[in-house]
C-alpha positions as CSV (number, residue, x, y, z in Angstrom):
1,X,86.9,123.6,-21.2
2,X,90.4,122.8,-20.1
3,X,90.9,123.0,-16.4
4,X,94.3,124.8,-16.6
5,X,92.7,127.7,-18.4
6,X,90.0,128.0,-15.7
7,X,92.6,127.7,-13.0
8,X,94.7,130.5,-14.5
9,X,91.7,132.7,-14.9
10,X,90.7,132.0,-11.2
11,X,94.3,132.7,-10.0
12,X,94.4,136.0,-11.8
13,X,91.0,137.0,-10.5
14,X,92.0,135.9,-7.0
15,X,95.1,138.1,-7.0
16,X,93.0,141.1,-7.9
17,X,90.3,140.2,-5.4
18,X,92.7,140.0,-2.5
19,X,94.7,143.0,-3.8
20,X,91.9,145.4,-4.3
21,X,88.9,144.2,-2.3
22,X,86.9,143.2,-5.3
23,X,85.4,140.0,-6.4
24,X,87.6,139.6,-9.5
25,X,84.9,139.5,-12.0
26,X,86.2,142.6,-13.9
27,X,88.9,140.3,-15.3
28,X,87.1,136.9,-15.0
29,X,84.2,137.8,-17.2
30,X,86.2,138.9,-20.3
31,X,88.6,136.0,-19.8
32,X,85.8,133.5,-19.6
33,X,84.3,135.0,-22.8
34,X,87.7,134.8,-24.4
35,X,88.0,131.0,-23.7
36,X,84.6,130.2,-25.2
37,X,81.7,131.0,-22.8
38,X,78.8,133.0,-24.1
39,X,78.3,136.4,-22.4
40,X,75.5,135.2,-20.1
41,X,77.2,132.1,-18.9
42,X,80.5,134.1,-18.4
43,X,78.7,136.6,-16.1
44,X,76.9,133.8,-14.1
45,X,79.9,131.5,-13.8
46,X,82.1,134.4,-12.7
47,X,79.7,135.3,-9.9
48,X,79.7,131.7,-8.7
49,X,83.6,131.5,-8.7
50,X,83.7,134.8,-6.7
51,X,82.2,133.2,-3.6
52,X,85.2,131.1,-2.4
53,X,87.6,133.8,-3.7
54,X,85.9,136.5,-1.5
55,X,85.9,134.2,1.5
56,X,89.6,133.7,1.3
57,X,90.3,137.4,0.9
58,X,88.0,138.3,3.8
59,X,89.8,135.9,6.1
60,X,93.2,137.3,5.2
61,X,92.0,140.9,5.8
62,X,90.2,139.9,9.0
63,X,93.3,138.3,10.5
64,X,95.0,141.7,10.0
65,X,92.1,143.5,11.7
66,X,91.1,145.4,8.5
67,X,87.4,144.5,8.5
68,X,84.3,146.1,10.0
69,X,82.2,143.0,10.2
70,X,78.9,144.8,11.1
71,X,79.2,147.2,8.2
72,X,80.2,144.3,5.9
73,X,77.1,142.3,6.8
74,X,74.8,145.4,6.3
75,X,76.3,146.1,2.9
76,X,75.9,142.5,2.1
77,X,72.3,142.5,3.2
78,X,71.5,145.3,0.8
79,X,73.6,143.6,-1.8
80,X,71.5,140.4,-1.6
81,X,68.4,142.3,-2.6
82,X,70.2,144.2,-5.3
83,X,72.0,141.1,-6.6
84,X,68.8,139.2,-7.0
85,X,67.2,142.0,-9.0
86,X,70.3,142.5,-11.1
87,X,70.8,138.8,-11.8
88,X,67.1,138.5,-12.8
89,X,67.5,141.5,-15.2
90,X,70.8,140.0,-16.6
91,X,68.9,137.0,-17.9
92,X,66.6,139.2,-19.9
93,X,69.3,141.4,-21.5
94,X,71.1,140.9,-24.9
95,X,74.8,140.1,-24.9
96,X,75.5,143.5,-26.5
97,X,73.6,145.3,-23.8
98,X,75.5,143.3,-21.1
99,X,78.8,144.3,-22.6
100,X,77.9,148.0,-22.6
101,X,76.5,148.0,-19.1
102,X,79.6,146.1,-17.9
103,X,81.9,148.6,-19.6
104,X,80.0,151.6,-18.1
105,X,80.2,150.1,-14.5
106,X,84.0,149.6,-15.0
107,X,84.5,153.1,-16.4
108,X,82.7,154.8,-13.5
109,X,84.7,152.8,-11.0
110,X,88.0,153.6,-12.7
111,X,87.4,157.3,-12.8
112,X,86.4,157.3,-9.1
113,X,89.4,155.3,-7.9
114,X,92.0,157.3,-10.0
115,X,90.5,160.6,-8.9
116,X,91.0,159.6,-5.3
117,X,89.6,162.1,-2.8
118,X,89.3,162.2,0.9
119,X,86.2,161.0,2.8
120,X,83.4,163.5,3.0
121,X,83.4,165.7,6.1
122,X,81.9,163.9,9.1
123,X,81.7,160.6,7.3
124,X,83.9,158.9,9.9
125,X,81.7,160.2,12.8
126,X,78.3,158.8,11.8
127,X,76.0,157.4,14.4
128,X,74.8,153.8,13.9
129,X,71.4,154.5,12.3
130,X,73.0,156.8,9.6
131,X,75.9,154.4,9.0
132,X,73.6,151.4,8.7
133,X,71.3,153.2,6.2
134,X,74.3,154.2,4.1
135,X,75.8,150.7,4.2
136,X,72.5,149.1,3.1
137,X,72.2,151.7,0.3
138,X,75.7,151.0,-0.9
139,X,74.8,147.3,-0.9
140,X,71.7,147.8,-2.9
141,X,73.5,149.7,-5.7
142,X,76.6,147.4,-5.7
143,X,74.5,144.3,-5.6
144,X,72.4,145.3,-8.5
145,X,75.5,145.9,-10.7
146,X,77.0,142.7,-9.4
147,X,74.0,140.7,-10.5
148,X,73.9,142.4,-13.9
149,X,77.7,142.5,-14.6
150,X,78.8,139.3,-13.0
151,X,81.2,141.1,-10.7
152,X,81.4,141.0,-6.9
153,X,80.4,144.7,-6.5
154,X,83.7,145.8,-4.9
155,X,84.2,148.3,-7.6
156,X,81.3,150.2,-6.1
157,X,81.7,149.2,-2.4
158,X,85.4,150.1,-1.9
159,X,85.2,153.8,-3.1
160,X,81.8,154.3,-1.5
161,X,83.1,153.0,1.9
162,X,86.0,155.4,1.7
163,X,84.0,158.4,0.6
164,X,80.7,158.0,2.6
165,X,81.7,156.0,5.6
166,X,85.2,157.4,6.2
167,X,87.0,154.0,6.0
168,X,90.7,153.7,5.2
169,X,91.6,152.0,1.9
170,X,92.6,148.7,3.6
171,X,89.5,148.5,5.8
172,X,87.3,149.4,2.9
173,X,88.7,146.5,0.9
174,X,88.4,144.0,3.7
175,X,84.8,145.0,4.5
176,X,83.9,144.9,0.8
177,X,84.9,141.3,0.6
178,X,82.6,140.4,3.5
179,X,79.7,142.0,1.6
180,X,80.7,140.4,-1.7
181,X,80.3,136.9,-0.2
182,X,76.6,137.5,0.5
183,X,76.0,139.3,-2.8
184,X,77.7,136.6,-4.9
185,X,75.8,133.8,-3.2
186,X,72.4,135.5,-3.8
187,X,73.1,136.3,-7.4
188,X,74.4,132.8,-8.1
189,X,71.2,131.2,-6.6
190,X,69.2,133.1,-9.2
191,X,71.6,132.2,-12.0
192,X,71.5,128.5,-11.1
193,X,67.7,128.6,-11.3
194,X,68.0,130.1,-14.7
195,X,70.6,127.4,-15.7
196,X,73.2,130.0,-16.6
197,X,76.0,128.8,-14.4
198,X,78.6,126.2,-15.3
199,X,79.2,124.8,-11.8
200,X,82.3,122.7,-12.7
201,X,84.0,125.7,-14.4
202,X,83.0,128.0,-11.5
203,X,84.4,125.5,-8.9
204,X,87.8,125.1,-10.7
205,X,88.2,128.9,-11.2
206,X,87.0,129.6,-7.6
207,X,89.4,127.2,-5.9
208,X,92.4,128.4,-7.9
209,X,91.3,132.0,-7.0
210,X,91.5,131.2,-3.3
211,X,95.3,130.9,-3.5
212,X,95.5,134.1,-5.5
213,X,93.2,135.9,-3.1
214,X,95.4,135.1,0.0
215,X,98.6,136.2,-1.8
216,X,96.9,139.4,-3.2
217,X,95.6,140.4,0.3
218,X,99.1,140.0,1.8
219,X,100.6,142.2,-0.9
220,X,97.9,144.8,-0.5
221,X,98.3,145.1,3.2
222,X,101.9,146.1,2.7
223,X,101.2,148.8,0.1
224,X,100.0,152.4,0.8
225,X,96.3,152.9,0.2
226,X,96.6,155.7,-2.4
227,X,99.0,153.6,-4.5
228,X,96.4,150.7,-4.5
229,X,93.7,153.1,-5.7
230,X,95.7,154.4,-8.6
231,X,96.9,151.0,-9.8
232,X,93.4,149.6,-9.5
233,X,91.9,152.5,-11.3
234,X,94.3,152.3,-14.2
235,X,93.7,148.6,-14.6
236,X,89.9,149.0,-14.6
237,X,90.1,151.9,-17.0
238,X,91.8,149.8,-19.7
239,X,89.3,147.0,-19.3
240,X,86.4,149.5,-19.4
241,X,87.5,151.2,-22.6
242,X,88.1,147.9,-24.3
243,X,84.8,146.4,-23.2
244,X,82.8,149.5,-24.3
245,X,84.6,149.6,-27.7
246,X,83.8,146.1,-28.6
247,X,80.3,146.2,-27.0
248,X,79.4,149.2,-29.2
249,X,80.8,147.4,-32.2
250,X,78.4,144.6,-31.4
251,X,81.2,142.0,-30.7
252,X,81.8,140.2,-27.5
253,X,84.8,141.5,-25.6
254,X,87.9,139.5,-25.7
255,X,91.3,139.9,-23.9
């Protein structure tokens, strides 16, 4: 596969990762399919490329003080378990099933982000035991979908951190990227064992995504949180509907 295509895919995913606190897989997976990877390899290679992209975005948010490192690690710990389970299941699913699951994950995230909503009452005043339990639970769920769908899990982590933990949009995004690093590494280890990853392709896309992630994070930090949620939700909604449509038809999604 031509390196310039992979670099462009990684750059696009990186911009979204830094801009919205996600891994970037929501666009990387369909784009990798579009340039010739089968559905399973696209999911696995996307997850591998997400690792350096998330690291770069997390550093950018961390420098600006928009990360809760403790919560990020707890979410990531839950995500490691969920990601291993999800990646293991992914290798047993048909391409059509993967497309439909991927589309449903995106649709749920899009609806939640566009609907907005304030944090639940008392969510910002939780004691450590409650906060830790919720963080690990968020990680388990997001990690599972990350492993299955080849995404970082931020489409679940970001809205959950705002709603259940009382985080602001920017802090939720920065903390999400910390968790994504751990989740993506765990899922990639499973995928490497199953020989689903194309390491060279993942490396090229990931390194290109680093630059995009830093730029995206700087843009996001200058934009009001609600605006970020609406833009992110609209983008994911389009991708979700297209993926579901082509998955139900039995074709691999293209962009």
